[in-house]
N, C-alpha and C positions, 0 to 999 in steps of 0.2 A: 649520134644525135641527128635529128632531121633538120637540115637547113639547106640552103642553096647548093652547098658543096657535097652533100650526102647523096648517095645513089638511091638508098632505100631507107625507110623508117626502121627504127630499132626498138626492141625491148631491152632496156639497159637494166639488168638485174643486179642490184647490190645484195650480196648474200654474206652470211657468216653468223657467228654466234652473237647473242645480245652483248652490247658493250664494246663492239669492235669498230665502231665508227660508220656503220652503214647509213644511219639516218643523217649524220652530219654531212657525209659526202653526197648522198642522194639529194638532200635539200640544197646544198651549195650548187650542184650541177643543175638542179631544177631552176634555181633562181637565175643562173647565168644563161641558160639555154631556153628559158620559158617553156620547158617541157613538164607536163604534170608528173607528179610522183604519187604512187599508190603504195601505201604502207599497210601491211597485213594487220598489225596491232590496232591501227585506227579503224579499220573495217570491223574487226571483231569487237572493239569497244562500242561501236554503234549498234551492234546486235545484242550485246550483253543484257541491256534492260528488258529485252523481250524473252529472256530465259531460254533461248534456243539451245544453249549449251548444257542445260540440266540433263544429266544422265547420258550425255553424248560420249561415245567411245573415242579414244585418242585418234584412231585411224580416220574416223568420220570428221573429227575436228580439223585435222591437218588437211584433209581433202577439201573441206569447206574453205579453209584459210587460203590454200593454193588456188582453188577454183575462183574465188572472188577476185583475187589479184589478177589472175590470168584473164578473166572476163573483161575487166576494165582495160588492161593492156591491149588485148585483142581489139577492143572497140577503138582505141586510138589508132592502131594500125589500119583498121578499116577506113579510117578518115585520112590515111596517108601521113599520119603523124607518129612520132616516137612517144614512148612512155618509159618512165623510170619506175622500178619497183624496189621496195625496201622490205625484205622479208628473209626468213630462214628457208632455204630450199635444199633439196637433195638432187642427185644426178637425174633421177626419174622425172622430177618436176622440170628441171632445166631442159631435158630432152623434149618433153611435151611442149613446153613454152617455145622451144626452137622450132618445132613442127608448126605450131600455131602461128608463129611469126612468118614462117615461110609461106604458109597458106595465104597470107595477106601481103605478100611481096616484101616482107621485111626480114630481119635477122635478129637473133638473140645475141647479146654481148653480156657476159657474166663478169662481175667484179667481186671477187671474194675478199672480204675484209677480215683480217686477223689481228691479234695482238700478241706478239711473241713474248712480251714481258708479262708473266702471270700476275705479278704484284700490281703492275699498272692496270692490267685488265680488271682485276678485282676492285681496285680503287675507282675505276671508271664506272663499274656497275653499281657499287655501293654509294657513290656520290651523286648519281644523276637523278633528276626529276624530269620525266618526260611530259607529265601533265596531259595525258591522253584521257579525254572524257570517258568515264565508266570503265576504265582499264586500270590494272594494278601495276605497281612498280615491281620489278623483279629483284631477286637477291642472288647471291653467288651460288647457292644450292641449285637454283633454277638453271643457271648457266652450266653448271656441271651436269645436270640432268640432260640438257640440250646437247652437250658434247657427246654424251652416250647415245642419245636418241638419233642424232643426225650424223651419218658417216661422212668422212671427208669427201669433198667434191673431187671428181676426176675429169669433169668436162673441161673443154677449153675455157680458159678464164685468165684474167689479170688478178694477181694477188697484191694487195696493199696492206701495210702494217700500221696499225694505229699508233705505234711508237714513233712514227715519222710525222713531220708537220703536215697539217691538213692541206696547206697550199701545195706542198710537194706531191702528196697523194692525188690531189685534184688534177695537177698537171699530168701525172702519169695516166690518170683515167682519160683525160681529154686526148692524149696521144694515142692511147689504145683504141678509143672510139673512132678516131680519124684514120687509123691504119686499116688496110684491107684485112678481112678476117682470114686467118690461116685456113688453107684448104679451099678458099674461094678462087674462082677464076682470076680475079684481079690480083690475088696474092701468089699465083703460080708462076 
């Protein structure tokens, strides 16, 4: 996070399948740190009434999704401020966002959200109402499709499990963000 103790601004990317706690943690961190959070589904919901997705291929859709979130995060870095993202990403996107952060004197920190209890994960998905204007609620079949579409992340990251209490996961996230990034000069 970007505050008086931070050396550089960060893109703090909450990643993972739908229903794994990305939004919950991203929003909690945003409130505590006064850092803006950019969520891909909210951005896409804003575009849906204009029918920009009609006939769009999946690859173009995901590139648009990632590009919108990246653009807003990069703008924050240009202002010397951190940004929090809430989206599903892959290694290629994470690496591109890391380069974009570095171009603006910042760094990328990825927090992968998982839910190791499949039953809990399914209940979380089926029981939630996100109330995103112009956007759909997802079902378990969508999560299964996303699991097949997005390979597991291999980039440096912190992994938190939705089976743990939110407060415990948020504390782990804060510790991770405060620590020097592995491979950085400060961490060597």
